Every structure is written in C-alpha cells, then in structure tokens.
C-alpha positions as CSV (number, residue, x, y, z in Angstrom):
1,X,66.7,111.0,88.9
2,X,65.7,114.6,88.5
3,X,68.6,117.0,89.1
4,X,67.1,120.1,90.8
5,X,69.8,122.2,89.4
6,X,69.5,121.2,85.8
7,X,68.7,123.7,83.1
8,X,65.0,124.2,82.1
9,X,65.1,124.1,78.3
10,X,62.5,126.0,76.3
11,X,62.1,125.9,72.5
12,X,60.1,128.7,70.8
13,X,58.9,127.9,67.3
14,X,58.1,131.2,65.6
15,X,59.4,133.6,62.9
16,X,57.9,136.6,64.7
17,X,60.8,138.4,66.2
18,X,58.6,140.6,68.4
19,X,56.9,137.6,69.8
20,X,60.1,135.8,70.4
21,X,61.5,138.8,72.3
22,X,58.4,139.0,74.5
23,X,58.5,135.3,75.3
24,X,62.2,135.3,76.0
25,X,61.8,138.2,78.5
26,X,58.7,136.6,80.1
27,X,60.4,133.2,80.5
28,X,63.6,134.6,81.9
29,X,61.6,136.9,84.3
30,X,59.7,133.9,85.7
31,X,61.9,130.9,85.4
32,X,65.4,130.4,86.9
33,X,68.2,128.4,85.4
34,X,66.7,128.5,81.9
35,X,68.1,128.0,78.4
36,X,66.0,129.2,75.5
37,X,66.3,128.1,71.8
38,X,64.3,129.5,68.9
39,X,63.4,128.1,65.6
40,X,61.9,130.1,62.6
41,X,60.0,127.2,61.2
42,X,58.8,123.6,62.0
43,X,61.7,121.9,60.2
44,X,64.3,123.9,62.2
45,X,62.4,123.2,65.4
46,X,62.6,119.4,64.8
47,X,66.3,119.7,64.0
48,X,67.0,121.6,67.2
49,X,65.0,119.2,69.2
50,X,67.1,116.4,67.8
51,X,70.2,118.1,69.2
52,X,68.8,119.3,72.6
53,X,65.4,118.0,73.5
54,X,63.3,120.8,75.2
55,X,61.3,120.5,78.4
56,X,58.8,123.0,77.0
57,X,57.9,123.7,73.4
58,X,56.1,126.9,72.6
59,X,54.5,127.0,69.2
60,X,53.2,130.0,67.1
61,X,50.3,128.6,65.1
62,X,51.5,130.5,62.0
63,X,54.8,128.5,61.9
64,X,56.0,127.8,58.4
65,X,57.1,124.5,56.7
66,X,55.1,122.3,59.0
67,X,51.6,122.4,60.6
68,X,51.8,123.4,64.3
69,X,49.9,120.3,65.4
70,X,52.1,118.0,63.3
71,X,55.2,119.5,64.8
72,X,53.8,119.0,68.4
73,X,52.6,115.5,67.6
74,X,56.0,114.5,66.2
75,X,57.7,115.5,69.4
76,X,55.0,114.3,71.8
77,X,55.3,110.8,70.3
78,X,58.8,110.4,71.7
79,X,59.4,109.0,75.1
80,X,60.9,112.2,76.5
81,X,59.1,114.4,79.0
82,X,57.7,117.3,77.0
83,X,55.1,120.0,77.7
84,X,53.6,121.9,74.8
85,X,52.1,125.4,74.8
86,X,50.2,126.6,71.7
87,X,49.9,130.4,71.3
88,X,46.2,130.1,70.2
89,X,42.7,129.6,71.4
90,X,41.5,126.0,71.9
91,X,40.7,124.6,68.4
92,X,37.2,123.6,67.4
93,X,38.5,120.2,66.2
94,X,39.9,117.7,68.7
95,X,43.6,117.8,69.1
96,X,45.6,116.2,71.9
97,X,42.5,115.8,74.1
98,X,44.2,113.5,76.6
99,X,47.2,115.7,76.9
100,X,45.1,118.8,77.5
101,X,43.3,116.9,80.3
102,X,46.6,116.0,82.0
103,X,48.1,119.5,81.5
104,X,50.8,118.3,79.2
105,X,49.4,120.5,76.4
106,X,48.1,124.0,77.0
107,X,46.6,126.8,74.8
108,X,47.7,130.2,75.8
109,X,44.9,132.5,74.6
110,X,46.3,135.9,75.7
111,X,49.7,137.3,76.0
112,X,48.4,140.5,77.7
113,X,47.6,138.8,81.0
114,X,51.0,138.4,82.7
115,X,49.5,136.2,85.4
116,X,48.1,133.9,82.8
117,X,51.4,133.7,80.9
118,X,53.4,133.1,84.1
119,X,51.0,130.4,85.2
120,X,51.2,128.7,81.8
121,X,55.0,128.4,82.0
122,X,55.0,127.1,85.6
123,X,52.3,124.6,84.9
124,X,54.3,123.3,81.9
125,X,57.4,122.9,84.0
126,X,55.4,121.3,86.8
127,X,54.1,118.7,84.4
128,X,57.5,117.9,83.2
129,X,59.4,117.7,86.5
130,X,56.6,116.6,88.9
131,X,55.5,113.9,86.6
132,X,58.6,111.8,87.0
133,X,58.9,109.0,89.6
134,X,62.0,109.7,91.6
135,X,63.0,110.0,95.3
136,X,62.8,113.7,94.9
137,X,61.4,116.0,92.2
138,X,60.8,119.6,91.3
139,X,57.5,121.4,91.8
140,X,56.6,124.8,90.2
141,X,53.7,126.7,91.8
142,X,52.3,130.2,91.1
143,X,51.2,133.0,93.4
144,X,48.1,131.9,95.4
145,X,48.6,128.2,94.9
146,X,48.0,126.0,98.0
147,X,51.0,123.7,98.8
148,X,49.6,122.2,102.0
149,X,46.2,122.1,103.5
150,X,45.5,122.0,107.3
151,X,44.3,118.5,108.3
152,X,45.5,116.7,105.2
153,X,47.7,113.7,105.3
154,X,51.4,114.5,105.1
155,X,53.0,112.5,102.3
156,X,55.7,114.9,101.2
157,X,58.2,117.3,102.6
158,X,59.4,120.3,100.6
159,X,62.6,122.4,100.4
160,X,62.1,125.9,99.1
161,X,64.5,126.8,96.3
162,X,62.9,130.1,95.2
163,X,59.9,132.2,96.2
164,X,58.1,132.9,99.5
165,X,55.2,131.1,101.2
166,X,52.9,131.8,104.2
167,X,51.7,129.4,106.8
168,X,48.4,130.0,108.6
169,X,45.6,128.2,110.5
170,X,41.9,128.6,110.2
171,X,39.9,129.7,113.2
172,X,36.4,129.8,111.9
173,X,36.3,132.4,109.3
174,X,39.5,134.0,110.6
175,X,43.0,133.2,109.5
176,X,45.8,133.1,112.1
177,X,49.2,133.9,110.6
178,X,52.0,131.5,111.6
179,X,54.9,132.9,109.6
180,X,56.7,133.2,106.3
181,X,58.7,130.4,104.7
182,X,61.7,131.6,102.6
183,X,64.2,130.0,100.2
184,X,66.5,127.5,101.9
185,X,63.8,126.4,104.4
186,X,61.9,123.2,104.7
187,X,58.1,123.1,104.8
188,X,55.9,120.2,105.9
189,X,58.6,118.8,108.0
190,X,56.5,118.2,111.0
191,X,54.6,115.4,109.3
192,X,58.0,113.7,108.9
193,X,58.9,114.2,112.5
194,X,55.6,113.4,114.3
195,X,53.7,111.4,111.6
196,X,50.6,113.6,112.1
197,X,48.3,115.4,109.6
198,X,49.2,118.9,108.4
199,X,49.0,121.3,111.2
200,X,48.6,124.4,108.9
201,X,47.8,125.6,105.4
202,X,50.7,126.8,103.3
203,X,50.1,129.0,100.2
204,X,52.5,130.7,97.8
205,X,53.0,134.5,98.1
206,X,55.1,134.5,94.9
207,X,55.9,132.0,92.2
208,X,57.8,129.2,93.9
209,X,60.2,126.4,92.9
210,X,60.4,123.6,95.5
211,X,62.0,120.2,95.8
212,X,59.4,117.6,96.8
213,X,60.5,114.6,98.8
214,X,58.3,111.6,99.8
215,X,58.3,111.2,103.5
216,X,59.1,107.5,103.1
217,X,62.3,108.3,101.2
218,X,63.4,111.3,103.2
219,X,66.0,109.5,105.3
220,X,67.8,108.2,102.3
221,X,67.6,111.6,100.5
222,X,68.9,113.5,103.5
223,X,71.7,111.0,103.9
224,X,72.8,111.6,100.3
225,X,72.4,115.4,100.5
226,X,74.2,116.7,103.6
227,X,73.4,120.3,102.6
228,X,69.7,119.5,102.7
229,X,70.1,117.9,106.1
230,X,71.7,121.1,107.3
231,X,68.8,123.1,105.8
232,X,66.3,120.9,107.8
233,X,68.2,121.5,111.0
234,X,68.2,125.3,110.4
235,X,64.5,125.2,109.7
236,X,63.7,123.3,112.9
237,X,66.0,125.7,114.9
238,X,64.1,128.7,113.4
239,X,60.7,127.1,114.3
240,X,61.9,126.3,117.9
241,X,63.2,129.9,118.4
242,X,60.0,131.4,117.1
243,X,57.9,129.1,119.4
244,X,60.0,130.1,122.4
245,X,59.7,133.8,121.6
246,X,56.0,133.6,121.4
247,X,55.8,131.6,124.6
248,X,57.8,134.3,126.4
249,X,60.4,133.9,129.2
250,X,59.8,131.0,131.5
251,X,59.1,131.5,135.2
252,X,61.3,129.9,137.9
C-alpha cells in the first residue's frame, strides 16, 4: 500500500555540477518530502539504484560510461515503479515508445521554462504513485489542472495534502465561485455522501499533492485512519457553516 508520507526519491545522473544544482533546487522547490541522489556516470547510477531504487530517474544525455538509453532501459526492465526524464529533445529514432505514451518516460526539452520543468516532475511522480492499485494513492497535479468536472461521475474522494484548489459552477459562459479548498480538507466528498454526480468543477490554483480514495473503499480507509475521519468532519462542518452564512439568518 502506498504510504502518503514516504519519501519521494530522485536520482540525477549527470556530471554537470551546474545542472545538478539547478535540478536539486527545482525539485526541492516543487516537491515535498524528497530525497535526491546524484551519480556522475551510468555505472554509478546503476550502483546507487541497487541500494535505493528511485521513483524518478533524471538523465543527462551526455552521461559517461553508459549510453543514456541503456541506463534507462536497464532500470525500466525491473518490476519497480520508475519514471524517467531525459534532459533532451525527443530522439528521431524510436526509444521507449510505449512508455512515452503512458507518461512513464518524458523528454524535458527546456530547463528555462519553470512551468514545464515543474509539470514534468509532477507528472513523473503522478505516474509512479497514481499507477499503483491500492485502497488509497497519491496524486500530483499542477497549476490549472482540473481535478473534478461538474456533472461527472464521482468515483473518488480526495484529501488535500499540499496546495490550494478552487471550486466553481458554470452558468452559461460565466463561472460562479464556490470557494477555496486548502490543505487538510476533503474535496469530492458529496459524491460519497449522496451518491450523485459532481456538483462543481474543481481546479488547482497551485501545484497540489492529494490522497485519492475510491468511494467504494472509503469506509474502510476512514476506519483505519482516524485523523482522516476527523478531517472529513471538519470539511463538512466548514461547508455547512458557509452554506448557512450564505443563506442568512432564518426567520421565525
């Protein structure tokens, strides 16, 4: 079962100190609870992966002692969950076509676009953690990503670990703001309570890390996680208070 508090492990394979420093700062600035290892060449990268297998492997195409694609292929053939980021344009020859389609392998073409870099890290982690079959799992989304769509079937409930989201409804071409969702709050819980379709659209205002729970397993998960049950009660209490304030004082 995925532990939502486990370390996110990155391995950077590069001998370029300036590049390593940039990536180290970018990862730590966008990913919480992270451990970063570095390797100056492909052989060292394989050795370090033997000791602590990474969630995300970032490869400089100029890596020494081993071809970058051979390094990635060697680790991808293992049964571990691994996402790979090549710091290069998409090659003309076919490499890891299926993995690129699924998002397991990415090519980061520019380090100057911070949004692109951040999105690449989050997409890599999302593939690793959201791809496992568990009673709950981690999701990593970037600014502007849509978590829930109004009218869609509600299959999951989410607990926000980091980041902020906004909920809104569409009235023709106009958006009606419903409120903000902050860390420690649930989102999508009404589908669990009333079994109806999503009543609002929810999008990310910042990069977000969430715990995703299938509605069918939520009772068991909440029973095993009292702190999450308390968070759900606090969320429902906040929603009820907001609803009462908008309705105004009742008349006798």
